[in-house]
C-alpha positions in Angstrom: 0.0 0.0 0.0 2.8 2.3 0.8 4.2 1.8 -2.7 1.1 3.4 -4.1 1.6 6.6 -2.0 3.3 9.3 -4.1 6.3 10.7 -2.3 6.3 14.4 -2.2 9.4 16.3 -3.5 11.2 17.9 -0.6 10.6 21.7 -0.5 14.4 22.4 -0.6 14.7 20.6 -3.9 11.8 22.7 -5.3 13.4 25.9 -4.1 16.8 24.9 -5.4 15.3 24.1 -8.8 13.4 27.4 -8.9 16.6 29.3 -7.9 18.5 27.6 -10.7 15.9 28.5 -13.3 15.8 32.2 -12.1 19.6 32.3 -12.1 19.7 30.9 -15.6 17.1 33.3 -17.0 18.8 36.2 -15.3 22.2 35.1 -16.7 20.8 34.9 -20.3 19.1 38.3 -19.9 22.3 39.9 -18.5 24.4 38.3 -21.2 22.2 39.9 -23.9 22.2 43.3 -22.1 26.0 43.2 -21.6 26.5 42.3 -25.3 24.2 45.1 -26.3 26.3 47.7 -24.5 29.5 46.0 -25.6 30.7 45.2 -22.1 33.8 43.1 -22.0 34.8 43.9 -25.6 38.6 44.3 -25.8 39.2 47.7 -27.3 41.0 47.7 -30.6 44.6 48.7 -30.3 45.3 52.1 -31.6 48.4 53.3 -33.6 51.2 52.8 -33.0 50.3 49.6 -31.0 48.3 47.9 -33.8 51.3 46.3 -35.4 50.6 42.6 -35.0 49.5 40.4 -37.8 48.6 36.8 -37.1 50.9 34.2 -38.6 50.7 30.4 -38.7 54.4 29.9 -38.1 55.5 32.7 -35.8 52.2 33.2 -34.0 52.2 36.8 -35.1 54.5 39.1 -37.0 55.0 42.8 -37.6 52.5 44.0 -40.3 54.4 44.4 -43.6 55.3 48.0 -44.4 53.7 49.3 -41.2 54.2 53.1 -40.7 53.0 55.7 -38.3 53.5 59.5 -38.1 52.3 61.5 -35.1 53.1 62.8 -31.6 53.4 61.1 -28.3 54.2 62.0 -24.7 56.7 60.2 -22.6 56.3 59.3 -18.9 57.2 62.8 -17.8 54.5 64.2 -20.1 57.0 65.7 -22.6 55.6 65.6 -26.1 57.7 64.5 -29.0 57.2 63.6 -32.7 57.1 59.9 -33.7 57.9 58.6 -37.2 57.8 54.8 -37.6 58.6 52.7 -40.6 59.0 49.0 -40.9 59.8 47.2 -44.1 57.9 44.6 -46.0 59.4 41.9 -43.8 58.8 43.7 -40.5 62.3 45.0 -39.9 62.6 48.5 -38.4 65.9 48.8 -40.0 67.5 46.5 -42.7 71.0 47.4 -43.8 72.9 46.4 -46.9 73.7 42.7 -46.9 76.3 43.2 -49.6 78.2 46.0 -47.7 81.8 45.5 -46.5 80.9 47.2 -43.3 80.4 45.1 -40.1 76.9 43.7 -39.9 75.0 43.5 -36.6 71.7 41.7 -36.3 69.4 42.7 -33.5 66.5 40.5 -32.4 64.2 40.9 -29.5 60.6 41.8 -28.3 58.8 45.1 -27.8 62.0 46.8 -26.6 63.6 46.0 -29.9 60.4 46.9 -31.9 60.5 50.2 -30.1 57.2 51.5 -31.3 57.6 54.4 -28.9 60.7 55.7 -30.7 61.3 57.0 -34.2 63.5 54.9 -36.4 66.4 57.4 -36.3 66.4 57.5 -32.5 66.4 53.7 -31.8 69.4 52.3 -29.9 70.5 50.2 -33.0 70.4 53.2 -35.4 72.5 55.1 -32.9 74.9 52.1 -32.8 75.0 52.0 -36.6 76.0 55.7 -36.8 78.6 55.4 -34.0 80.2 52.2 -35.2 79.7 52.7 -39.0 78.0 49.4 -39.2 75.2 47.9 -41.2 72.4 47.0 -38.7 69.3 44.8 -39.0 66.6 44.9 -36.3 63.5 42.8 -35.9 61.4 42.6 -32.8 57.7 42.5 -31.8 55.7 43.0 -28.6 55.1 39.8 -26.7 57.7 37.7 -28.4 59.3 34.9 -26.4 62.7 33.5 -26.9 61.5 30.7 -29.2 59.9 33.2 -31.6 63.2 35.2 -31.5 65.1 32.0 -32.4 62.7 31.5 -35.3 63.5 35.0 -36.6 67.2 34.2 -36.2 66.8 30.9 -38.0 65.0 32.5 -41.0 67.3 35.5 -41.5 70.8 34.7 -40.3 71.9 33.0 -43.5 70.6 36.0 -45.5 72.1 38.7 -43.4 75.3 36.8 -42.6 76.0 39.0 -39.5 79.3 39.5 -37.8 77.5 40.0 -34.5 74.1 38.9 -33.3 72.6 41.0 -30.5 69.7 39.4 -28.6 67.6 41.5 -26.2 65.9 39.6 -23.5 63.3 40.7 -20.9 62.1 39.4 -17.6 58.7 38.4 -19.0 60.4 36.1 -21.5 60.2 33.3 -19.0 56.4 33.8 -18.9 56.3 33.9 -22.7 58.4 30.7 -23.0 56.1 28.4 -21.0 52.3 28.3 -21.5 51.3 27.0 -18.0 53.2 29.9 -16.5 51.6 32.4 -18.7 48.2 31.1 -17.7 48.9 31.7 -14.1 50.4 35.2 -14.6 48.8 38.6 -14.7 50.9 39.5 -17.7 49.8 37.5 -20.7 49.6 37.9 -24.4 47.1 35.1 -24.5 47.5 34.5 -28.3 48.3 31.3 -30.2 52.1 31.0 -30.4 54.8 28.3 -30.7 56.2 26.6 -27.6 59.2 24.3 -27.2 58.5 21.2 -25.0 60.9 19.2 -22.9 61.5 16.8 -25.8 62.6 19.7 -28.1 59.4 19.6 -30.1 57.6 22.8 -31.2 53.9 22.8 -30.6 51.3 25.6 -30.9 49.0 26.5 -28.1 46.9 29.4 -26.9 47.8 29.9 -23.2 44.4 30.4 -21.6 42.8 28.2 -18.9 39.4 26.7 -19.6 37.8 29.3 -17.3 39.7 32.2 -19.0 38.4 31.0 -22.3 34.8 30.8 -20.9 35.2 34.4 -19.6 36.3 35.5 -23.0 33.2 34.0 -24.6 30.6 35.0 -22.0 30.2 38.7 -21.0 28.0 37.7 -18.1 30.6 35.2 -16.6 33.3 37.8 -17.1 31.2 40.5 -15.3 30.0 38.1 -12.5 33.5 36.8 -11.8 35.0 40.3 -11.7 32.3 41.4 -9.2 33.0 38.4 -7.0 36.8 39.0 -7.0 36.3 42.7 -6.2 33.8 41.9 -3.4 36.2 39.4 -2.0 39.0 42.0 -2.0 36.8 44.7 -0.4 35.9 42.3 2.4 39.3 40.6 3.0 41.7 43.2 1.6 43.7 40.3 0.3 44.9 40.8 -3.3 44.6 37.9 -5.7 48.1 36.4 -6.1 49.2 35.6 -9.6 52.2 34.0 -11.1 54.5 37.0 -10.8 54.0 37.0 -7.0 55.2 33.4 -6.8 58.1 33.9 -9.2 59.3 36.7 -6.9 58.7 35.0 -3.6 59.4 31.4 -4.4 61.7 31.5 -7.4 62.6 28.0 -8.6 60.5 26.5 -5.8 57.6 27.6 -7.9 57.2 24.7 -10.3 55.9 26.6 -13.4 58.8 29.0 -13.2 61.3 26.2 -12.7 59.9 24.4 -15.7 60.2 27.6 -17.8 63.8 27.9 -16.9 64.4 24.4 -18.2 62.5 25.2 -21.4 64.4 28.5 -21.8 67.7 26.5 -21.5 66.6 24.3 -24.4 65.7 27.3 -26.5 69.2 28.8 -25.9 70.7 25.5 -27.0 68.8 26.0 -30.3 70.0 29.6 -30.6 73.7 28.6 -29.9 73.6 25.8 -32.4 72.2 28.2 -35.1 74.9 30.8 -34.7 77.4 30.6 -37.6 80.9 29.7 -36.6 82.3 33.0 -37.7 79.6 35.1 -35.9 79.9 36.5 -32.4 77.0 36.7 -30.1 75.9 39.0 -27.2 72.7 39.1 -25.2 71.6 41.9 -22.9 68.6 42.4 -20.6 66.1 45.2 -21.1 65.2 45.3 -17.4 66.7 44.3 -14.1 63.7 42.6 -12.5 64.7 39.7 -10.3 65.0 36.7 -10.3 64.8 36.8 -14.1 68.0 38.9 -14.6 70.1 36.5 -12.6 68.5 33.5 -14.1 69.3 34.8 -17.6 72.8 35.5 -16.6 73.2 31.9 -15.3 71.6 30.4 -18.4 73.7 32.3 -20.9 76.8 31.6 -18.9 75.9 27.9 -18.8 75.8 28.0 -22.7 79.0 30.0 -22.9 77.1 32.8 -24.6 78.1 36.3 -23.7 75.6 38.2 -21.6 75.8 41.8 -20.3 73.9 44.0 -17.8 75.9 47.1 -18.8 73.1 48.8 -20.9 70.3 48.3 -18.4 72.7 49.4 -15.5 72.9 52.8 -17.2 69.1 53.0 -17.2 69.0 52.0 -13.5 71.7 54.5 -12.5 69.8 57.3 -14.2 66.6 56.4 -12.5 68.2 55.8 -9.1 70.0 59.1 -9.2 66.9 60.9 -10.7 69.0 62.4 -13.5 66.1 62.4 -16.0 63.2 60.5 -17.4 64.2 57.5 -19.5 60.7 55.9 -20.0 58.0 56.1 -22.6 54.4 56.8 -21.5 53.8 53.2 -20.3 56.6 53.5 -17.7 58.5 50.5 -19.1 59.8 51.1 -22.6 62.5 53.6 -23.4 62.1 57.2 -24.6 64.8 58.9 -26.7 67.1 59.3 -23.7 66.6 55.7 -22.7 67.5 54.6 -26.2 70.7 56.7 -26.0 71.7 55.1 -22.7 71.1 51.5 -24.0 73.1 52.4 -27.1 76.0 53.7 -25.1 76.1 50.6 -23.0 76.0 48.3 -26.0 78.6 50.4 -27.9 81.1 49.8 -25.0 80.5 46.0 -25.5 80.4 45.9 -29.3 83.6 47.9 -30.0 85.9 45.3 -28.6 83.9 42.6 -30.3 84.4 44.2 -33.6 88.1 44.4 -32.8 88.2 40.6 -32.0 88.6 41.2 -28.3 86.0 38.6 -27.5 86.0 35.0 -28.7 83.5 33.5 -31.0 80.7 31.3 -29.5 
């Protein structure tokens, strides 16, 4: 008889189901509203920062024949004129490959791309004028060391440089290892090539599942941001991202430790690609720790010359408050910063041109 008695659904289940339906309907409505007001739409990059063109091999490259003419202000608010020109292959300067002058090939990331500085004021143009050399310079914002190796691999046999100058940056360790980029506040977040522990190149977009969901759903993006802000307002505890653990735990932080191992393998590829009659020098664009010391260690391990001299001039100027060396973003160099980097590199390159330093 009891089998014929219909069991009533507990009230808490009914309420839970009702809440879920209301939440789902609200989420759909808010998704439509947020889309209608374009909330969460990443603003288009404005010149001169709209330089990237997607590329199957490199991930992205400099737009062919990109140019810009206008004015900008540096970190101190000083206005200056800006004239940018990149050639059909994305080089900001491409010398004469048939010249008898010494040839210097510069590769790097945004510090080498130098979209904040006119062509004639870049550190490599100043070096070209000072050392009477043919220079070739390619870089793009967000590049990791593997992408820089790919640029080297493509162009080194065409340019046949006497010296290769590689600019590195503290965030290269983030760019070189997708799991680390996922956990960091700094992220390019675009499909790019990565080297794995077996020396295979794979392509991956470094976003977690939740980061991809937030990218697709305006509502989830808005809702998660509100939750994070509310949590901070209540607890006053900032969300800790990868950069915090890199700084505090260093190689005890597994993703950073793994990135150092991958970066070591990338430097092996770079070393093996340098022609036997070509010298090599690397320098760091910033002095953030522990990246600077880890780069010094890795380049030393590979017996590749590494210098802190250029950035030490930047640090000295800033420490002594001798003048502003930064562009408006507070990181990249203005014209004075470019001059300081050039002077530090010239001190290193002169003896290299005079055979004072051994080949690789």
